[in-house]
C-alpha positions as CSV (number, residue, x, y, z in Angstrom):
1,X,7.2,24.9,3.1
2,X,7.8,21.8,1.0
3,X,10.7,19.6,2.0
4,X,13.4,17.9,-0.1
5,X,15.6,15.1,1.0
6,X,18.5,17.6,1.6
7,X,16.2,19.8,3.6
8,X,15.2,17.1,6.1
9,X,18.4,17.6,8.2
10,X,17.9,21.4,8.2
11,X,14.3,21.0,9.4
12,X,15.4,18.6,12.2
13,X,18.1,20.9,13.4
14,X,15.7,23.9,13.4
15,X,13.6,22.3,16.1
16,X,16.5,22.7,18.6
17,X,15.3,26.1,20.0
18,X,11.8,25.0,20.5
19,X,12.4,21.6,21.9
20,X,10.0,20.4,24.5
21,X,10.8,17.6,26.9
22,X,9.0,15.2,29.2
23,X,10.5,14.0,32.5
24,X,10.0,10.5,33.8
25,X,10.2,9.5,37.4
26,X,10.8,5.7,37.7
27,X,13.7,3.5,37.0
28,X,13.3,0.7,34.5
29,X,14.2,-0.5,31.0
30,X,13.7,0.6,27.4
31,X,15.0,4.0,28.5
32,X,12.2,4.3,31.0
33,X,13.2,6.5,33.9
34,X,16.6,7.3,32.5
35,X,16.3,11.0,31.5
36,X,14.4,13.3,29.3
37,X,12.9,12.7,25.9
38,X,11.4,15.1,23.3
39,X,7.6,15.3,23.1
40,X,5.9,13.9,20.0
41,X,3.3,16.2,18.6
42,X,2.4,17.2,22.1
43,X,2.5,13.7,23.5
44,X,4.7,13.0,26.5
45,X,6.7,9.8,25.8
46,X,8.0,7.6,28.7
47,X,10.7,5.9,26.7
48,X,13.2,6.5,23.9
49,X,11.4,6.2,20.5
50,X,13.4,8.7,18.4
51,X,14.5,6.0,16.0
52,X,10.9,4.8,15.6
53,X,9.6,8.3,14.9
54,X,12.2,8.7,12.1
55,X,10.5,6.1,9.9
56,X,8.2,8.8,8.6
57,X,11.3,10.1,6.7
58,X,11.1,6.8,4.7
59,X,7.5,7.7,3.7
60,X,8.7,11.2,2.8
61,X,11.3,9.9,0.4
62,X,8.8,7.4,-1.1
63,X,6.4,10.3,-1.8
64,X,9.2,12.4,-3.2
65,X,10.3,9.6,-5.6
66,X,6.7,8.8,-6.7
67,X,6.2,12.5,-7.6
68,X,8.8,12.3,-10.4
69,X,6.2,10.3,-12.3
70,X,8.8,8.0,-13.9
71,X,9.7,4.3,-13.9
72,X,12.9,5.2,-12.1
73,X,11.0,7.1,-9.4
74,X,8.6,4.2,-8.9
75,X,11.4,1.7,-8.5
76,X,13.3,4.0,-6.1
77,X,10.1,4.3,-4.0
78,X,9.7,0.5,-4.0
79,X,13.3,0.1,-2.7
80,X,12.7,2.5,0.2
81,X,9.3,0.7,1.0
82,X,11.1,-2.6,1.1
83,X,14.5,-1.7,2.4
84,X,14.0,1.4,4.5
85,X,16.7,3.9,5.2
86,X,16.0,6.0,8.3
87,X,15.0,3.6,11.1
88,X,16.9,0.9,13.0
89,X,20.1,1.2,11.0
90,X,22.7,-1.4,11.3
91,X,26.0,-2.5,9.7
92,X,26.6,-6.1,8.7
93,X,30.3,-6.6,9.1
94,X,32.6,-9.5,8.3
95,X,35.2,-10.2,11.0
96,X,38.8,-11.2,9.9
97,X,38.7,-13.8,12.6
98,X,35.9,-15.5,14.5
99,X,34.9,-14.2,17.9
100,X,36.7,-15.7,20.9
101,X,33.9,-15.3,23.3
102,X,30.1,-15.0,23.3
103,X,28.7,-11.5,22.5
104,X,25.4,-10.7,24.2
105,X,22.6,-8.9,22.5
106,X,22.9,-5.1,23.2
107,X,26.5,-5.4,24.2
108,X,28.4,-2.2,23.5
109,X,30.5,-2.0,20.3
110,X,32.8,0.8,19.2
111,X,34.6,1.6,16.0
112,X,35.4,4.7,13.9
113,X,34.1,6.3,10.7
114,X,36.1,7.3,7.6
115,X,37.2,10.5,9.4
116,X,38.4,8.7,12.4
117,X,35.5,9.9,14.7
118,X,34.1,7.3,17.1
119,X,31.1,5.4,16.1
120,X,29.1,3.6,18.8
121,X,26.6,0.8,18.6
122,X,25.5,-2.5,20.1
123,X,25.2,-6.1,19.1
124,X,22.0,-6.7,17.2
125,X,21.6,-10.2,18.6
126,X,23.3,-12.8,20.7
127,X,26.5,-14.1,18.9
128,X,28.2,-17.3,20.2
129,X,31.9,-17.7,20.2
130,X,33.1,-18.6,16.8
131,X,30.9,-16.1,14.9
132,X,32.6,-14.3,12.0
133,X,29.7,-12.0,10.9
134,X,27.8,-9.7,13.2
135,X,25.3,-6.9,12.9
136,X,26.2,-3.6,14.7
137,X,23.1,-1.6,15.5
138,X,24.0,2.1,15.5
139,X,23.4,4.0,18.7
140,X,20.2,6.0,18.8
141,X,20.4,9.5,20.4
142,X,17.6,10.9,22.6
143,X,17.3,14.0,20.4
144,X,15.4,13.7,17.1
145,X,17.6,16.2,15.3
146,X,20.7,14.1,16.3
147,X,19.2,10.7,15.1
148,X,21.5,8.1,13.6
149,X,23.5,9.8,10.9
150,X,24.3,6.7,8.8
151,X,21.3,6.4,6.5
152,X,21.6,3.9,3.6
153,X,19.2,1.0,3.3
154,X,17.3,1.5,0.0
155,X,17.6,5.3,-0.1
156,X,18.3,6.8,-3.6
157,X,20.7,9.3,-1.9
158,X,22.4,7.4,0.9
159,X,24.2,9.3,3.6
160,X,27.4,7.6,4.8
161,X,28.3,10.2,7.4
162,X,28.4,8.4,10.7
163,X,28.7,4.9,9.2
164,X,31.5,2.6,10.2
165,X,34.6,2.9,8.0
166,X,34.9,0.3,5.3
167,X,37.6,-1.5,7.3
168,X,39.1,-1.2,10.7
169,X,38.6,-2.7,14.1
170,X,35.7,-3.1,16.5
171,X,36.0,-3.2,20.2
172,X,33.6,-5.6,22.0
173,X,34.0,-6.5,25.6
174,X,37.6,-5.2,25.7
175,X,38.5,-7.4,22.7
176,X,39.4,-5.9,19.3
177,X,38.3,-7.6,16.0
178,X,39.4,-6.5,12.6
179,X,36.6,-6.3,10.1
180,X,35.6,-5.3,6.5
181,X,32.3,-4.5,4.9
182,X,30.9,-2.3,2.1
183,X,29.3,0.8,3.6
184,X,27.0,1.3,0.5
185,X,25.5,-2.2,0.5
186,X,26.0,-3.6,4.0
187,X,24.4,-0.7,6.0
188,X,20.8,-1.8,6.2
189,X,17.6,-1.2,8.2
190,X,15.7,-3.6,10.4
191,X,12.5,-1.4,10.5
192,X,10.8,-1.2,7.1
193,X,7.2,-0.8,6.0
194,X,6.9,-4.0,4.0
195,X,7.7,-6.1,7.1
196,X,4.8,-4.7,9.1
197,X,2.3,-6.1,6.7
198,X,4.1,-9.3,5.8
199,X,4.5,-10.2,9.5
200,X,1.0,-9.2,10.5
201,X,-0.1,-12.8,11.0
202,X,2.5,-13.4,13.7
203,X,2.0,-9.9,15.2
204,X,-1.7,-9.6,15.3
205,X,-3.5,-12.8,14.3
206,X,-1.9,-15.7,16.1
207,X,1.4,-14.9,17.7
208,X,0.4,-12.5,20.5
209,X,-1.2,-13.0,24.0
210,X,-4.2,-11.0,23.0
211,X,-4.5,-12.4,19.5
212,X,-6.4,-12.0,17.3
213,X,-6.5,-8.2,17.7
214,X,-10.0,-7.0,17.0
215,X,-9.4,-4.4,14.4
216,X,-6.9,-6.5,12.5
217,X,-9.4,-9.4,12.5
218,X,-11.9,-7.2,10.6
219,X,-9.4,-6.7,7.8
220,X,-8.2,-10.3,7.8
221,X,-11.7,-11.6,7.5
222,X,-12.7,-9.2,4.8
223,X,-9.6,-9.5,2.6
224,X,-8.9,-13.1,3.4
225,X,-5.2,-12.5,3.9
226,X,-3.0,-11.1,6.6
227,X,-0.7,-9.1,4.3
228,X,-3.5,-7.2,2.5
229,X,-1.7,-3.8,2.8
230,X,1.4,-5.1,1.1
231,X,-0.6,-7.0,-1.6
232,X,-2.5,-3.8,-2.3
233,X,0.7,-1.7,-2.5
234,X,2.5,-4.3,-4.7
235,X,-0.4,-4.5,-7.1
236,X,-0.1,-0.7,-7.6
237,X,3.7,-1.0,-8.0
238,X,3.3,-3.9,-10.5
239,X,0.2,-2.8,-12.4
240,X,-1.7,-6.0,-11.5
241,X,-5.0,-6.8,-9.8
242,X,-5.5,-7.8,-6.2
243,X,-6.8,-11.3,-5.5
244,X,-8.6,-10.7,-2.2
245,X,-11.8,-12.5,-1.0
246,X,-13.5,-9.1,-1.1
247,X,-12.7,-5.6,-2.2
248,X,-10.5,-6.2,-5.2
249,X,-9.0,-3.5,-7.5
250,X,-7.5,-3.9,-10.9
251,X,-4.5,-1.6,-11.3
252,X,-3.4,-2.9,-14.7
253,X,-4.0,0.5,-16.3
254,X,-2.8,2.6,-13.4
255,X,-0.5,5.4,-14.6
256,X,2.1,7.4,-12.7
257,X,-0.4,9.8,-11.2
258,X,-2.5,7.0,-9.9
259,X,0.5,5.1,-8.6
260,X,1.6,8.0,-6.6
261,X,-1.7,8.4,-4.8
262,X,-2.4,4.7,-4.4
263,X,1.0,3.7,-3.1
264,X,1.7,6.5,-0.7
265,X,-1.9,6.3,0.8
266,X,-1.8,2.5,1.0
267,X,1.5,2.7,3.0
268,X,0.4,5.4,5.4
269,X,-3.3,4.6,5.8
270,X,-3.5,0.8,5.4
271,X,-0.1,-0.4,6.5
272,X,1.0,2.2,9.1
273,X,-2.6,2.7,10.3
274,X,-2.9,-0.9,11.4
275,X,0.6,-1.0,12.8
276,X,-0.3,1.9,15.1
277,X,-3.2,-0.1,16.4
278,X,-0.8,-3.1,16.8
279,X,1.5,-1.1,19.0
280,X,-1.3,0.0,21.3
281,X,-2.6,-3.5,21.5
282,X,0.8,-4.8,22.3
283,X,1.0,-2.3,25.1
284,X,-2.2,-3.9,26.5
285,X,-0.5,-7.3,26.3
286,X,2.5,-6.0,28.1
287,X,0.3,-4.4,30.8
288,X,-1.5,-7.7,31.4
289,X,1.9,-9.3,31.8
290,X,2.9,-6.8,34.5
291,X,5.7,-5.2,32.4
292,X,5.0,-1.5,32.9
293,X,8.1,-0.1,31.1
294,X,7.5,-2.3,28.0
295,X,3.7,-1.4,28.0
296,X,4.6,2.3,27.9
297,X,7.3,1.7,25.3
298,X,4.8,0.0,23.0
299,X,2.3,2.8,23.6
300,X,5.0,5.4,22.8
301,X,5.8,3.6,19.6
302,X,2.2,3.7,18.5
303,X,2.1,7.5,19.0
304,X,5.4,7.8,17.1
305,X,4.1,6.0,14.1
306,X,0.8,7.9,14.2
307,X,2.5,11.3,14.2
308,X,6.1,10.8,12.9
309,X,9.1,13.1,13.4
310,X,8.1,15.8,10.9
311,X,5.2,17.0,13.1
312,X,7.7,18.3,15.6
313,X,7.5,18.4,19.3
314,X,4.2,20.3,19.4
315,X,2.4,18.9,16.4
316,X,2.7,22.2,14.4
317,X,4.8,20.8,11.6
318,X,3.3,21.2,8.1
319,X,5.3,18.5,6.3
320,X,4.1,15.5,8.2
321,X,3.2,12.4,6.2
322,X,1.4,10.2,8.7
323,X,-2.1,10.0,10.2
324,X,-1.7,13.1,12.3
325,X,-1.1,15.3,9.3
326,X,-4.0,13.7,7.4
327,X,-6.4,14.6,10.2
328,X,-5.2,18.2,10.2
329,X,-5.7,18.4,6.4
330,X,-9.2,16.9,6.5
331,X,-10.4,19.2,9.3
332,X,-9.8,22.2,7.0
333,X,-12.0,20.5,4.4
334,X,-14.7,19.3,6.8
335,X,-14.8,22.3,9.1
336,X,-13.8,20.2,12.1
337,X,-10.8,22.3,13.2
338,X,-10.4,24.3,16.4
339,X,-11.3,23.8,20.0
340,X,-15.0,23.2,19.3
341,X,-14.5,21.3,16.0
342,X,-16.5,23.9,14.0
343,X,-13.7,25.9,12.4
344,X,-11.7,25.7,9.1
345,X,-8.5,26.9,10.9
346,X,-6.2,25.7,13.7
347,X,-5.5,22.1,14.8
348,X,-8.0,19.5,14.2
349,X,-10.2,18.9,17.2
350,X,-9.8,15.2,16.5
351,X,-6.0,15.5,17.0
352,X,-6.5,17.4,20.2
353,X,-8.9,14.7,21.4
354,X,-6.5,11.9,20.4
355,X,-3.6,13.7,22.1
356,X,-5.5,13.8,25.4
357,X,-6.3,10.1,25.1
358,X,-2.7,9.2,24.2
359,X,-1.5,10.9,27.3
360,X,-4.3,9.5,29.4
361,X,-3.6,5.9,28.2
362,X,0.1,6.3,29.0
363,X,-0.7,7.5,32.5
364,X,-3.0,4.5,33.1
365,X,-0.4,2.1,31.9
366,X,2.2,3.7,34.2
367,X,-0.2,3.1,37.0
368,X,-0.6,-0.5,35.9
369,X,-4.4,0.1,35.4
370,X,-4.9,-2.2,32.4
371,X,-8.7,-2.0,32.4
372,X,-8.6,1.8,32.3
373,X,-6.0,1.8,29.5
374,X,-8.2,-0.7,27.5
375,X,-11.2,1.6,27.9
376,X,-9.0,4.5,26.6
377,X,-7.8,2.5,23.6
378,X,-11.4,1.6,22.8
379,X,-12.0,5.4,22.5
380,X,-9.0,5.9,20.3
381,X,-9.4,3.3,17.6
382,X,-12.9,4.5,16.4
383,X,-11.6,8.0,16.1
384,X,-8.7,6.9,13.9
385,X,-11.2,5.9,11.2
386,X,-12.7,9.4,10.9
387,X,-10.1,10.9,8.4
388,X,-10.4,7.8,6.2
389,X,-14.1,8.3,6.0
390,X,-13.6,12.0,5.2
391,X,-11.1,11.2,2.5
392,X,-13.3,8.6,0.9
393,X,-16.3,10.9,0.8
394,X,-14.2,13.9,-0.5
395,X,-13.1,11.9,-3.5
396,X,-16.5,10.3,-4.1
397,X,-17.8,13.9,-4.4
398,X,-15.0,15.0,-6.7
399,X,-15.4,11.9,-8.9
400,X,-19.2,12.4,-9.1
401,X,-19.3,16.2,-9.7
402,X,-16.0,17.6,-10.7
403,X,-15.5,17.3,-14.5
404,X,-11.7,17.4,-14.3
405,X,-11.6,14.4,-11.8
406,X,-9.7,11.5,-13.3
407,X,-7.2,8.8,-12.4
408,X,-5.8,10.8,-9.4
409,X,-9.2,11.1,-7.7
410,X,-10.2,7.6,-8.5
411,X,-7.0,6.2,-7.0
412,X,-7.4,8.3,-3.9
413,X,-11.0,7.4,-3.4
414,X,-10.3,3.7,-4.0
415,X,-7.5,3.6,-1.5
416,X,-9.3,5.5,1.3
417,X,-12.2,3.1,0.8
418,X,-9.9,0.1,0.9
419,X,-8.5,1.4,4.2
420,X,-11.9,1.3,5.9
421,X,-14.1,-1.1,4.0
422,X,-13.4,-4.1,6.3
423,X,-14.4,-2.1,9.3
424,X,-17.7,-1.0,7.6
425,X,-18.3,-4.6,6.5
426,X,-18.1,-5.8,10.1
427,X,-21.0,-3.5,10.9
428,X,-23.1,-3.7,7.7
429,X,-22.1,-5.7,4.7
430,X,-24.6,-3.9,2.4
431,X,-23.1,-0.5,3.3
432,X,-19.6,-1.8,2.6
433,X,-20.8,-3.2,-0.8
434,X,-22.4,0.2,-1.7
435,X,-19.1,2.0,-0.9
436,X,-17.0,-0.5,-2.8
437,X,-19.3,-0.5,-5.8
438,X,-19.0,3.2,-6.1
439,X,-15.4,3.8,-5.1
440,X,-13.3,0.9,-6.4
441,X,-10.8,2.0,-8.9
442,X,-12.6,0.2,-11.7
443,X,-16.1,1.6,-10.9
444,X,-17.9,2.8,-14.0
445,X,-19.7,5.5,-12.1
446,X,-19.9,7.0,-8.6
447,X,-23.1,7.9,-6.8
448,X,-21.9,10.3,-4.1
449,X,-25.3,10.4,-2.2
450,X,-25.3,6.6,-2.0
451,X,-21.7,6.6,-0.6
452,X,-22.5,9.3,1.9
453,X,-25.6,7.5,3.1
454,X,-23.8,4.2,3.4
455,X,-21.1,5.8,5.6
456,X,-23.5,7.6,7.7
457,X,-25.6,4.5,8.3
458,X,-22.7,2.9,10.3
459,X,-21.6,5.9,12.4
460,X,-23.4,4.6,15.5
461,X,-21.8,1.2,15.0
462,X,-18.4,2.8,14.7
463,X,-18.9,4.9,17.8
464,X,-18.6,8.2,16.0
465,X,-21.0,11.1,15.3
466,X,-22.1,13.3,12.4
467,X,-20.3,16.2,14.1
468,X,-17.1,14.2,14.3
469,X,-17.0,13.8,10.6
470,X,-18.4,17.2,9.5
471,X,-19.3,18.1,5.9
472,X,-17.3,18.7,2.7
473,X,-16.8,22.5,2.7
474,X,-16.3,24.8,-0.2
475,X,-14.0,27.5,1.2
476,X,-14.4,29.7,-1.9
477,X,-18.1,29.9,-1.6
478,X,-18.0,29.7,2.2
479,X,-20.6,27.0,2.3
480,X,-20.8,23.2,2.3
481,X,-20.9,21.6,-1.1
482,X,-24.4,20.8,-2.1
483,X,-25.5,17.4,-0.7
484,X,-22.3,17.2,1.3
485,X,-23.5,18.9,4.5
486,X,-22.9,17.2,7.9
487,X,-25.6,14.6,8.6
488,X,-28.1,15.7,11.2
489,X,-27.3,19.4,10.7
490,X,-29.7,22.2,10.3
491,X,-27.9,23.5,7.2
492,X,-30.5,24.4,4.6
493,X,-30.1,24.2,0.8
494,X,-29.4,27.9,0.7
495,X,-26.3,27.4,2.8
496,X,-24.9,24.9,0.3
497,X,-23.2,25.3,-3.1
498,X,-22.7,23.2,-6.1
499,X,-19.3,22.2,-7.3
500,X,-19.1,25.5,-9.2
501,X,-19.6,27.5,-6.1
502,X,-23.1,28.6,-7.1
503,X,-26.0,28.6,-4.7
504,X,-27.7,25.2,-4.5
505,X,-31.2,24.7,-5.9
506,X,-34.0,25.4,-3.5
507,X,-34.8,21.7,-3.0
508,X,-31.2,20.9,-2.1
509,X,-30.9,18.2,-4.8
510,X,-27.5,17.8,-6.3
511,X,-27.2,19.5,-9.6
512,X,-25.9,17.8,-12.7
513,X,-22.1,17.9,-13.2
514,X,-21.5,21.5,-14.4
515,X,-20.2,22.2,-17.9
516,X,-18.2,25.2,-16.7
517,X,-14.9,24.9,-14.8
518,X,-15.7,24.1,-11.2
519,X,-14.0,25.6,-8.2
520,X,-10.6,23.8,-8.1
521,X,-10.4,21.2,-5.4
522,X,-7.4,20.7,-3.1
523,X,-6.8,17.5,-5.1
524,X,-6.7,19.5,-8.3
525,X,-4.2,22.0,-7.0
526,X,-2.0,19.1,-5.8
527,X,-2.1,17.5,-9.2
528,X,-1.0,20.7,-10.9
529,X,1.7,21.3,-8.3
530,X,3.1,17.7,-8.8
531,X,3.0,18.0,-12.5
532,X,5.0,21.3,-12.4
533,X,7.5,19.9,-9.9
534,X,8.0,16.7,-11.9
535,X,9.0,18.8,-14.9
536,X,11.4,20.9,-13.0
537,X,15.1,20.3,-13.1
538,X,15.6,20.6,-9.4
539,X,14.6,18.4,-6.5
540,X,10.9,17.5,-6.4
541,X,8.9,18.5,-3.3
542,X,6.3,16.4,-1.6
543,X,2.6,17.0,-1.4
544,X,0.9,15.7,1.7
545,X,-2.4,13.8,1.5
């Protein structure tokens, strides 16, 4: 099933019957110990993070707009990237008269919508007496399907249901204040993708107790800037070149197809990827400070951003757009699905393993065992890089051997590489150079064997194995693509196929790029699907990864 903007609400409501809950035992803050919350792709949250999970709907709309392959679609996607729409919604209202008393952050505020129904919220910040403009943060329900109804921000199709009426009165601390505002321009979002990258220096480099966070430091050292993810994304939006210390790409000639792949992957797998790690690291800082509820809240947020709301309570959703979905997609290409990680079907073993670690880490934080939680996090982060390696190697193979490969595959390969090059460089600079030279968007040629060997040379340093990554599998021929078998496997050349699906030569050496049409890759099917949808008169659906 492919979702449209209009279908998001329907999907959310459809989860009602199969809703799973987790029960917490202790009293505390951040919603800790105050009731039941839905599970997140099988994870048991300890605090309320429904509004955090909803940010994947911003990514969904971004992908939908990019799939129109038009200037208007690109600009609409940029607005959502920079202004949001689905997470941490608030109204900025102008009071007719200044406040007569101080208003404390989180103090309850009530008003009504255009239909006269009650709208509840809370003060976004502390406001001293004499203030005439305040931000009202809309109340977040515990149930994902009932999340904040007022969705405006930068959305191309804003939803004003549930927004405060354009004028009326607000009740704060028993006092009524008349107000006015423009619902279409003054309903904004305080949780947006662009800020995660722009504020990374304060969050992960120098403004936190545990700073600098190890994984972020790899990227900062390699790219020479804290906002590398935003700079990469904006370069794709603007058709310009990046100006990093290492790993530059020139997107001057990037077309709509390439923009779609570059932008959506940069947001999900460069920006969100690192922010997931930030939330987990912040949980470690809170644990060290003795704040159990906050440590769990930060951990819950990390899982939320990893999975998103579209994965559902049990992780079976097929329309997800975050890392969880990428892992499930790659397992079907690398034969790493199933309980033993040797199948093409079922949930990715990697997601199963990560889910267990997420729940384990949360239990350790709840017990205040910071050392154990740190050891668990040190198992999580290396595993998160696996789908990025799989993605980079898939597109390296397609660029090298599939005649129809073009801008789409080059953009995807370049962005997956950009999402992991700093981590590779920290282990082996030469291996990183080999991958960059072959997969940057402007590379004149791609040597797949060299790319594969470079990645495999750092598996030990990353803390992952050949079996974790698997091999690029040709489902039509029911064999690994020639030369793309898992490293360290006993697969022989007769078990592999060329890009055309033919048996590999006896010596197992990659054949020259075939003149005949090769077996269509998943990327090729995605390209055709997008092209057809972009020409259709109806709403465009969204491909995944």
